[in-house]
N, C-alpha and C positions, 0 to 999 in steps of 0.2 A: 590418175587421169582426170578424175572428177575435180580435183583441186586446180588442175591446169585449165579445165574448161570453164570453171566458175568465173574467174576474172575475165575470160574471153567473152562470155555471155553477158556479164554485167557491164563490161566496157568494150563492146565490139568496135572494130576499126571503122572509121567514117566511110572508107572506100566500099565496104560491104553494105553499109546502111544506105549510102547514096546510090540511087538507081543510075544505070548506065555507066 
């Protein structure tokens, strides 16, 4: 699971980063 979360945390989708 850690391996799958690493790329997600390092390159999170812009949708989650962008507010609203």
